[in-house]
C-alpha positions in Angstrom: -19.3 -29.6 -5.7 -16.4 -31.1 -7.6 -15.7 -30.7 -11.3 -14.1 -33.4 -13.5 -13.8 -32.2 -17.0 -17.3 -30.8 -17.9 -19.0 -32.9 -15.2 -20.0 -31.8 -11.8 -19.9 -34.3 -9.0 -22.3 -34.0 -6.1 -25.9 -34.2 -5.0 -28.4 -33.3 -7.7 -25.9 -34.3 -10.4 -26.0 -37.5 -12.6 -24.0 -40.4 -11.1 -20.4 -40.4 -12.2 -19.6 -43.9 -13.4 -16.0 -45.2 -13.2 -15.0 -48.4 -14.9 -12.4 -50.1 -12.7 -9.7 -51.9 -14.8 -7.5 -52.9 -11.8 -5.3 -55.9 -12.9 -7.9 -57.4 -15.2 -5.7 -56.7 -18.2 -3.5 -59.6 -16.9 -0.5 -57.7 -18.1 -1.7 -57.4 -21.7 -2.0 -54.0 -23.3 -4.3 -55.4 -25.9 -6.7 -56.7 -23.2 -6.5 -53.3 -21.5 -7.6 -51.6 -24.7 -10.5 -54.1 -25.0 -11.5 -53.0 -21.5 -11.2 -49.3 -22.4 -13.3 -49.9 -25.5 -16.0 -51.7 -23.4 -16.1 -48.9 -20.9 -16.4 -46.2 -23.6 -19.1 -48.1 -25.5 -21.0 -48.6 -22.2 -21.1 -44.9 -21.6 -18.9 -44.8 -18.5 -17.5 -41.4 -17.5 -14.0 -42.6 -16.5 -11.7 -45.5 -16.3 -9.4 -46.3 -13.4 -5.9 -47.5 -14.0 -3.6 -48.9 -11.3 0.0 -47.5 -11.3 2.4 -49.7 -9.4 6.2 -49.7 -9.0 6.1 -53.1 -7.4 9.4 -52.9 -5.4 8.1 -49.7 -3.9 4.6 -51.1 -3.2 5.3 -54.5 -1.4 8.0 -56.7 -0.1 9.0 -59.6 -2.3 7.9 -62.1 0.5 4.4 -60.6 0.8 2.3 -63.7 1.7 0.0 -65.7 -0.5 -3.5 -66.6 0.5 -7.1 -65.3 0.4 -7.9 -61.6 0.0 -4.7 -60.7 -1.8 -5.4 -61.6 -5.4 -8.1 -63.5 -7.3 -9.1 -66.9 -5.8 -7.7 -68.8 -8.8 -4.3 -67.4 -8.1 -4.1 -67.1 -4.4 -1.8 -70.0 -4.0 0.9 -68.2 -5.9 3.6 -65.9 -4.5 1.8 -62.6 -4.8 4.9 -60.5 -5.6 6.0 -62.7 -8.5 2.4 -63.1 -9.8 1.7 -59.3 -9.8 5.2 -58.5 -11.2 4.4 -60.8 -14.1 1.1 -59.0 -15.0 2.1 -55.5 -14.1 1.9 -52.9 -16.8 4.9 -50.6 -17.2 4.6 -46.8 -16.9 5.1 -46.5 -20.7 2.2 -48.9 -21.2 0.1 -46.8 -18.8 1.0 -43.6 -20.6 -0.2 -45.1 -23.9 -3.4 -46.3 -22.3 -4.1 -42.9 -20.8 -3.9 -41.3 -24.2 -6.0 -44.2 -25.7 -8.7 -43.8 -23.1 -8.8 -40.0 -23.3 -9.1 -40.4 -27.1 -12.2 -42.5 -26.5 -13.8 -39.7 -24.6 -13.1 -41.2 -21.1 -11.7 -39.3 -18.2 -8.8 -41.2 -16.6 -8.3 -42.0 -12.9 -5.0 -43.3 -11.8 -4.6 -45.2 -8.5 -1.1 -44.4 -7.3 0.1 -47.3 -5.2 3.6 -45.9 -4.3 5.7 -42.7 -4.5 7.3 -43.6 -7.8 3.8 -44.0 -9.3 2.6 -40.8 -7.7 5.6 -38.9 -9.3 4.8 -40.4 -12.6 1.1 -39.5 -12.4 1.6 -36.0 -11.2 4.7 -35.0 -13.2 4.8 -37.2 -16.4 1.1 -37.7 -17.4 -2.1 -35.7 -16.9 -4.8 -37.9 -15.4 -8.2 -36.3 -14.7 -8.5 -37.9 -11.2 -5.9 -39.2 -8.7 -6.8 -42.0 -6.3 -5.3 -43.8 -3.3 -6.1 -47.3 -2.3 -6.9 -48.1 1.4 -3.3 -49.5 1.7 -1.9 -46.1 0.9 -4.3 -43.6 2.5 -2.3 -43.7 5.7 1.0 -43.0 4.0 1.3 -39.2 4.7 4.1 -38.4 2.3 2.3 -40.3 -0.6 -1.0 -38.7 0.2 0.4 -35.2 0.4 2.2 -35.7 -2.9 -1.0 -36.6 -4.9 -3.1 -34.1 -3.0 -0.7 -31.2 -3.8 -1.5 -31.6 -7.5 -4.9 -30.0 -6.8 -6.7 -32.5 -9.0 -9.9 -34.4 -7.9 -8.7 -36.9 -5.3 -10.5 -40.1 -4.4 -9.5 -41.4 -1.0 -10.6 -45.1 -0.8 -11.5 -45.6 2.8 -12.9 -49.1 2.7 -11.7 -51.1 5.8 -10.3 -47.9 7.4 -11.3 -46.5 10.8 -13.2 -43.2 10.9 -10.3 -41.4 12.5 -7.9 -42.6 9.7 -10.3 -41.2 7.1 -10.5 -38.0 9.0 -6.7 -37.7 9.1 -6.4 -38.4 5.4 -8.9 -35.6 4.5 -7.0 -33.2 6.8 -3.7 -33.9 5.1 -5.3 -33.3 1.7 -6.8 -30.0 2.9 -3.5 -28.9 4.3 -2.1 -29.3 0.8 -4.8 -27.0 -0.4 -6.9 -29.7 -2.0 -10.6 -29.4 -1.4 -11.5 -31.7 -4.3 -11.8 -34.8 -2.2 -14.1 -37.7 -2.8 -14.4 -40.5 -0.2 -14.9 -44.0 -1.6 -16.8 -46.7 0.4 -16.5 -50.4 -0.2 -13.9 -53.1 -0.3 -12.8 -56.1 -2.3 -13.2 -59.7 -1.0 -13.0 -61.6 -4.3 -16.0 -61.1 -4.3 -17.5 -59.1 -1.5 -20.4 -60.7 0.3 -23.8 -59.0 0.0 -24.0 -58.4 3.7 -20.7 -56.6 3.8 -21.6 -53.7 1.5 -23.2 -51.7 4.3 -24.7 -49.1 1.9 -26.2 -47.0 4.7 -22.7 -46.0 5.7 -22.6 -43.8 2.5 -25.1 -41.4 4.1 -23.0 -41.3 7.3 -19.8 -40.5 5.4 -21.6 -37.7 3.5 -23.0 -36.3 6.7 -19.8 -36.4 8.8 -17.4 -35.1 6.1 -19.6 -33.0 3.9 -17.9 -34.5 0.8 -19.1 -36.4 -2.2 -19.0 -40.1 -1.7 -18.2 -42.9 -4.1 -19.2 -46.6 -3.8 -16.7 -49.2 -5.1 -18.9 -52.2 -5.7 -17.3 -55.7 -5.6 -20.4 -57.9 -5.7 -20.0 -61.2 -7.5 -20.1 -60.3 -11.2 -22.1 -63.5 -12.0 -24.8 -62.6 -9.4 -27.9 -60.6 -10.5 -27.2 -58.4 -7.5 -24.0 -57.2 -9.2 -26.2 -54.7 -11.0 -28.7 -54.1 -8.2 -26.2 -53.4 -5.4 -24.5 -50.4 -7.0 -27.9 -49.0 -8.1 -29.0 -49.3 -4.5 -25.8 -47.4 -3.7 -27.0 -44.5 -5.8 -30.3 -44.6 -4.0 -28.4 -44.3 -0.7 -26.7 -41.2 -1.9 -23.5 -42.3 -3.7 -22.4 -39.6 -6.1 -19.9 -41.9 -7.9 -20.1 -45.6 -8.7 -16.9 -47.6 -9.4 -17.5 -51.0 -11.0 -15.0 -53.6 -12.1 -14.8 -54.5 -15.8 -13.0 -57.4 -17.4 -12.6 -58.4 -21.1 -14.0 -61.9 -20.5 -15.4 -63.3 -17.2 -15.2 -66.8 -18.5 -11.4 -66.5 -18.8 -11.2 -66.0 -15.0 -8.3 -63.5 -15.2 -7.2 -61.3 -12.3 -10.1 -59.5 -10.5 -12.7 -61.3 -12.6 -14.8 -62.2 -9.5 -16.4 -58.8 -9.0 -16.2 -57.7 -12.7 -18.7 -57.5 -15.5 -17.8 -58.2 -19.1 -18.2 -55.4 -21.6 -21.7 -56.4 -22.7 -22.9 -56.7 -19.0 -21.2 -53.5 -18.1 -23.1 -51.6 -20.8 -26.4 -53.1 -19.5 -25.4 -52.0 -16.0 -24.8 -48.4 -17.1 -28.0 -48.3 -19.0 -30.0 -49.6 -16.0 -28.2 -47.2 -13.7 -29.3 -44.3 -15.9 -32.9 -45.6 -16.0 -32.8 -45.9 -12.2 -31.6 -42.3 -11.9 -34.7 -41.2 -13.9 -36.9 -43.3 -11.7 -35.5 -41.7 -8.5 -36.1 -38.2 -9.8 -35.6 -35.3 -7.5 -36.6 -34.7 -3.8 -37.5 -31.0 -4.6 -41.0 -29.9 -5.2 -41.9 -29.4 -8.8 -45.1 -28.8 -10.9 -46.9 -31.9 -12.0 -45.6 -33.4 -15.2 -47.9 -33.7 -18.3 -48.3 -37.4 -17.6 -49.2 -36.7 -14.0 -51.7 -34.1 -15.0 -53.2 -36.6 -17.5 -53.3 -39.2 -14.7 -54.9 -36.8 -12.3 -57.6 -35.9 -14.9 -58.4 -39.5 -15.5 -58.5 -40.9 -12.0 -59.8 -38.1 -9.7 -63.5 -38.3 -8.6 -65.8 -35.5 -9.8 -69.1 -34.1 -8.5 -72.3 -35.8 -9.8 -75.9 -35.8 -8.7 -76.3 -38.2 -5.8 -80.1 -38.4 -6.6 -82.5 -36.8 -9.0 -82.3 -33.0 -8.4 -85.1 -30.7 -9.7 -84.4 -27.4 -11.4 -84.0 -24.6 -8.9 -82.9 -26.9 -6.0 -79.9 -25.6 -4.1 -76.8 -27.8 -4.3 -75.8 -29.2 -0.9 -73.4 -31.8 0.3 -76.4 -34.1 0.8 -77.5 -34.1 -2.9 -74.0 -34.3 -4.4 -71.6 -37.1 -4.4 -68.2 -37.8 -5.9 -67.5 -40.6 -8.5 -64.9 -41.2 -11.2 -66.3 -39.4 -14.2 -64.8 -37.7 -17.3 -66.3 -34.2 -16.5 -67.5 -32.3 -13.5 -66.2 -30.3 -10.6 -63.4 -31.8 -8.5 -64.1 -31.9 -4.7 -62.0 -28.8 -3.9 -63.7 -26.9 -6.8 -67.3 -27.4 -5.7 -67.0 -27.2 -1.9 -67.4 -23.4 -2.0 -70.6 -23.7 -4.1 -72.6 -25.7 -1.7 -75.6 -23.6 -0.6 -74.8 -20.8 -3.0 -75.9 -22.2 -6.4 -78.9 -24.1 -7.7 -79.6 -26.6 -10.5 -80.4 -24.7 -13.7 -82.2 -27.8 -15.1 -83.5 -31.2 -13.8 -80.5 -33.3 -13.0 -80.8 -37.1 -13.1 -78.8 -39.2 -10.7 -75.1 -39.4 -11.8 -75.4 -36.3 -13.9 -72.0 -34.5 -13.9 -72.1 -31.1 -12.2 -70.7 -28.4 -14.5 -71.2 -24.7 -14.8 -73.6 -25.0 -17.7 -76.1 -26.9 -15.6 -76.1 -24.4 -12.7 -77.6 -20.9 -12.0 
């Protein structure tokens, strides 16, 4: 079980909801604050911010094309495009304080060593996170793991052995607060690529809490259904992209929900949790007891029974009725009690009519 603030993360605990800001702020602190406000108003538990020192993260000639940035921008030189919308560390520091002031925990995705140093030595995020591009970077992983904070290792697109190595490095740094995150971004990710059953496999193989980073098309009704299915498949954490305005088609908008839709998503997820309930045995609820009382069949006279006649399985039947013995209550009375009065067909069998 992992603790983030006052919240426990693990089986049997409420789903931890992370609003993923990514680059949807488009380089604007004001937009970023709109996103934070939307996440807080929706009832998210945390918001994830990307920390990037771009020269340390990618080469200037990193190629353009599909799968690197949003589809509307994929023809651009990625480095220049991201450099233009990247928030400074000072901006991020202000946003962390702003988000925490709104009651949100803060997760920081550290994309390079400079960002990791900033996150672990300058600010105090509640969660540290590594993108799949960084999970194999041993020095970077050990740096963020050594802080001892909850650490999300995003393993989408990684081989099982690579995930295992990353967990081992974290444990060697004394960090047992590891969460594995399943899922990947394809701007947006196709429904058939979500592979939600793999969540259960990761939990079984590693014995760790598992998050699901959902990247379903934000304009598709499945954008709400898929992450809720992830919860049903055992995800302890759900990460969902949020954007200030989907219609603006800013960076990362494809898999993001607007603030209003994000609130609806969180509300529906919480209702789904209530619907799923617990696998553990428990006493019947008051509503279940009422239902049982209304619908179960009860013992009634199958035919006219004269006073003094012994009750048997042959002269008693079971029908839905408001009063009378239930089948398990009367079975031991057959052959042992008699009618204390004449009983017409369909008369409920109750103690007051027996002797």
